[in-house]
C-alpha positions as CSV (number, residue, x, y, z in Angstrom):
1,M,-32.1,-3.5,-25.2
2,I,-28.5,-3.6,-24.0
3,E,-28.2,-3.9,-20.2
4,L,-25.4,-1.8,-18.7
5,Y,-24.4,-2.9,-15.2
6,Q,-22.6,-0.2,-13.2
7,F,-22.4,1.4,-9.8
8,A,-25.4,3.0,-8.3
9,P,-25.5,6.8,-8.9
10,A,-24.2,9.0,-6.1
11,W,-24.3,12.8,-5.7
12,G,-26.8,12.6,-8.6
13,M,-24.2,11.4,-11.0
14,N,-22.2,8.4,-12.2
15,L,-19.1,8.4,-10.1
16,S,-17.2,5.9,-12.1
17,P,-15.4,7.4,-15.1
18,F,-15.3,4.0,-16.8
19,C,-19.1,3.4,-16.3
20,L,-19.9,6.9,-17.4
21,K,-17.6,6.4,-20.5
22,V,-19.9,3.6,-21.7
23,E,-23.0,5.6,-21.1
24,I,-21.7,8.6,-23.0
25,Y,-20.5,6.4,-25.9
26,C,-24.0,4.9,-26.2
27,Q,-25.6,8.3,-26.0
28,L,-23.3,9.8,-28.6
29,A,-23.7,6.8,-30.9
30,G,-27.4,6.5,-30.5
31,I,-27.4,3.0,-29.0
32,P,-30.3,2.4,-26.7
33,Y,-29.4,0.9,-23.3
34,E,-30.8,0.3,-19.8
35,A,-28.6,1.2,-16.8
36,R,-28.7,-1.2,-13.9
37,S,-27.0,-0.8,-10.6
38,T,-25.0,-3.7,-9.2
39,M,-21.9,-4.6,-7.2
40,P,-18.5,-5.2,-8.7
41,F,-18.2,-8.8,-7.5
42,K,-21.1,-9.8,-9.7
43,G,-19.3,-8.8,-12.8
44,P,-17.5,-11.3,-15.1
45,R,-14.1,-9.9,-13.9
46,G,-15.1,-8.6,-10.5
47,K,-15.2,-5.1,-11.9
48,L,-17.7,-2.7,-13.4
49,P,-19.0,-1.9,-15.9
50,Y,-20.2,-4.8,-18.0
51,I,-23.0,-5.2,-20.4
52,I,-25.4,-8.1,-21.3
53,D,-26.5,-8.0,-24.9
54,Q,-28.4,-10.9,-26.6
55,S,-27.4,-13.1,-23.6
56,R,-23.7,-12.3,-24.0
57,S,-21.8,-10.7,-21.2
58,V,-19.0,-8.3,-22.1
59,P,-16.8,-6.7,-19.4
60,D,-14.3,-3.8,-19.5
61,S,-15.3,-0.4,-20.9
62,G,-12.8,-0.6,-23.8
63,K,-14.0,-4.1,-24.8
64,I,-17.6,-3.0,-24.5
65,I,-17.1,-0.2,-27.0
66,E,-15.2,-2.5,-29.3
67,Y,-18.1,-5.0,-29.1
68,L,-20.7,-2.2,-29.7
69,K,-18.8,-1.1,-32.8
70,A,-18.7,-4.6,-34.2
71,M,-22.3,-5.3,-33.5
72,Y,-24.0,-2.0,-34.3
73,G,-21.5,-0.2,-36.6
74,D,-18.7,2.2,-35.9
75,R,-20.9,5.3,-35.8
76,L,-18.3,7.7,-34.4
77,D,-14.8,6.6,-35.4
78,A,-15.1,5.2,-38.9
79,Q,-13.8,8.4,-40.7
80,L,-10.9,9.1,-38.3
81,S,-7.5,9.7,-39.9
82,E,-4.5,7.9,-38.5
83,E,-3.3,11.2,-36.8
84,E,-6.7,11.7,-35.2
85,R,-6.8,8.1,-33.9
86,A,-3.3,8.6,-32.5
87,M,-4.3,11.8,-30.7
88,G,-7.4,10.2,-29.3
89,H,-5.5,7.2,-28.2
90,L,-3.0,9.3,-26.3
91,L,-5.7,11.3,-24.5
92,R,-7.5,8.2,-23.6
93,R,-4.4,6.6,-22.1
94,V,-3.6,9.8,-20.1
95,C,-7.0,9.6,-18.6
96,E,-7.2,5.9,-17.9
97,E,-3.6,5.1,-17.0
98,S,-2.6,8.2,-15.0
99,L,-5.3,10.8,-14.3
100,Y,-7.7,8.0,-13.1
101,F,-5.4,7.0,-10.2
102,A,-5.0,10.6,-9.1
103,I,-8.8,10.8,-9.0
104,V,-9.0,7.6,-7.0
105,Y,-6.3,8.9,-4.6
106,S,-8.2,12.1,-4.0
107,R,-11.4,10.3,-3.1
108,W,-10.1,7.3,-1.1
109,L,-6.8,8.2,0.4
110,D,-6.8,12.0,1.0
111,D,-8.1,12.4,4.5
112,R,-9.7,15.7,3.7
113,Y,-12.2,14.1,1.3
114,W,-12.5,10.6,2.5
115,P,-15.3,11.3,5.1
116,K,-17.6,12.6,2.4
117,V,-16.7,9.7,0.1
118,R,-17.2,7.2,2.9
119,Q,-20.7,8.7,3.6
120,V,-21.8,8.6,0.0
121,F,-20.7,5.0,-0.6
122,F,-21.3,3.4,2.7
123,G,-23.7,5.8,4.6
124,S,-26.7,3.4,4.1
125,L,-25.0,0.6,6.1
126,P,-25.5,0.2,9.8
127,M,-22.9,2.0,11.9
128,G,-20.9,-1.0,12.8
129,A,-20.9,-2.5,9.3
130,R,-20.2,0.9,7.8
131,S,-16.9,1.3,9.7
132,L,-15.8,-2.2,8.9
133,V,-16.8,-2.4,5.3
134,S,-15.4,1.1,4.4
135,A,-12.1,0.3,6.2
136,I,-11.8,-2.9,4.2
137,A,-12.6,-1.1,0.9
138,R,-10.2,1.7,1.6
139,H,-7.4,-0.8,2.5
140,G,-8.0,-2.5,-0.8
141,I,-7.8,0.8,-2.7
142,R,-4.6,1.7,-0.9
143,K,-3.1,-1.7,-1.8
144,S,-4.0,-1.4,-5.4
145,L,-2.5,2.2,-5.6
146,I,0.7,0.9,-4.0
147,G,0.9,-1.7,-6.7
148,Q,0.2,0.8,-9.4
149,G,2.7,3.3,-8.0
150,Y,0.8,6.4,-6.9
151,G,0.2,4.9,-3.5
152,R,4.0,5.1,-2.9
153,Y,4.0,8.9,-3.7
154,Q,3.8,11.8,-1.3
155,Q,0.4,13.4,-1.5
156,E,1.7,16.5,-3.3
157,E,3.5,14.3,-5.9
158,V,0.2,12.6,-6.8
159,Y,-1.5,16.0,-7.3
160,E,1.5,17.3,-9.3
161,A,1.1,14.3,-11.6
162,G,-2.7,14.9,-12.0
163,T,-2.1,18.6,-12.6
164,A,0.4,17.8,-15.3
165,D,-2.2,15.6,-17.0
166,L,-4.9,18.3,-16.8
167,T,-2.5,20.9,-18.2
168,A,-1.7,18.6,-21.1
169,I,-5.3,17.9,-21.8
170,A,-6.2,21.6,-21.7
171,C,-3.3,22.3,-24.1
172,Q,-4.8,19.8,-26.6
173,L,-8.3,21.2,-26.2
174,N,-7.0,24.6,-27.0
175,Q,-6.1,23.3,-30.4
176,R,-9.1,21.1,-31.1
177,R,-12.8,21.3,-30.7
178,Y,-13.1,17.7,-29.4
179,A,-10.7,15.0,-28.3
180,A,-9.4,14.0,-31.7
181,G,-10.3,17.0,-33.9
182,T,-13.5,18.7,-35.2
183,R,-15.8,15.7,-34.7
184,L,-17.1,13.8,-31.7
185,T,-15.6,10.3,-31.4
186,S,-15.4,7.4,-29.0
187,F,-12.4,9.2,-27.4
188,D,-14.7,12.0,-26.3
189,A,-16.7,9.4,-24.3
190,T,-13.6,8.8,-22.2
191,L,-12.4,12.4,-22.0
192,Y,-15.8,13.8,-21.1
193,A,-16.3,11.0,-18.4
194,F,-13.1,11.8,-16.7
195,L,-13.2,15.6,-16.8
196,F,-16.9,15.5,-15.7
197,N,-15.9,13.3,-12.7
198,I,-13.4,15.9,-11.6
199,L,-15.4,19.2,-12.1
200,H,-18.9,18.0,-11.1
201,V,-18.2,16.0,-8.0
202,P,-18.8,18.1,-4.8
203,L,-15.2,17.6,-3.5
204,E,-12.9,20.7,-3.7
205,T,-9.9,18.6,-4.5
206,P,-6.6,20.0,-6.0
207,L,-7.6,18.3,-9.3
208,K,-10.9,20.2,-9.4
209,K,-9.2,23.5,-8.6
210,E,-6.7,22.9,-11.3
211,A,-9.3,21.9,-13.9
212,A,-11.3,25.1,-13.1
213,K,-8.3,27.2,-13.9
214,H,-8.6,26.1,-17.6
215,P,-11.8,27.6,-19.1
216,V,-11.2,25.4,-22.2
217,I,-12.1,22.3,-20.1
218,G,-15.4,23.7,-18.9
219,G,-16.1,24.8,-22.4
220,Y,-15.4,21.4,-23.8
221,L,-17.8,19.8,-21.3
222,D,-20.5,22.3,-22.3
223,R,-20.0,21.5,-26.0
224,V,-20.3,17.8,-25.5
225,H,-23.3,18.2,-23.1
226,E,-25.1,20.2,-25.8
227,V,-24.7,17.3,-28.2
228,L,-25.9,14.9,-25.6
229,D,-29.0,17.0,-24.9
230,A,-29.7,17.2,-28.7
231,G,-29.8,13.4,-28.9
232,G,-26.4,12.3,-30.0
233,V,-23.7,12.9,-32.6
234,G,-26.0,13.2,-35.5
235,H,-27.0,16.6,-34.2
236,A,-23.4,17.8,-33.6
237,A,-22.5,21.1,-35.2
């Protein structure tokens, strides 16, 4: 059984798009796993998720999926055309290299939502430790976003970038049933994880409001969820 190490659930869901991405991939591909909660500093690269399979530790969601394909067969992507792979790749990069940072900004740096985020992540700590640890964590996030670039933007600029990403994603979903075409693929694990983390978190952020304006995004999540409920991609219509 593959052991998947990730953040503890909060608000009844997996709040890390990258951790959820691996979970969704395993569910779509029919690969059994056991989710275990841990802290990032325990991971091979100081980040989550990572897996342990046959005593081998594999970090990074993308590398994990590559490993699972090599070990258990490419159950989702083997029949993709070059064009489908290219489209899936572009959507994945939009999610992971742009939209992700807008999500992080909304949760950790926007003062309107930070109190709820602080409570859900650090509420179990004693009061004194809660204030100190949450402040240190927030400072680290701010520093990383400054290095990435979005931390140097004005708040409205960050949300403008996230809105543009969501508009582009909605445009593509208007033309395709799933991320890369008519079939579920590994790219849907990424797309679903990110969109789910916007629409289903109880924070009324500008990103959530924008995503809700596009019925095609909610419809896409419903379609993937139906397949997950049915037991994986083998049951997809």
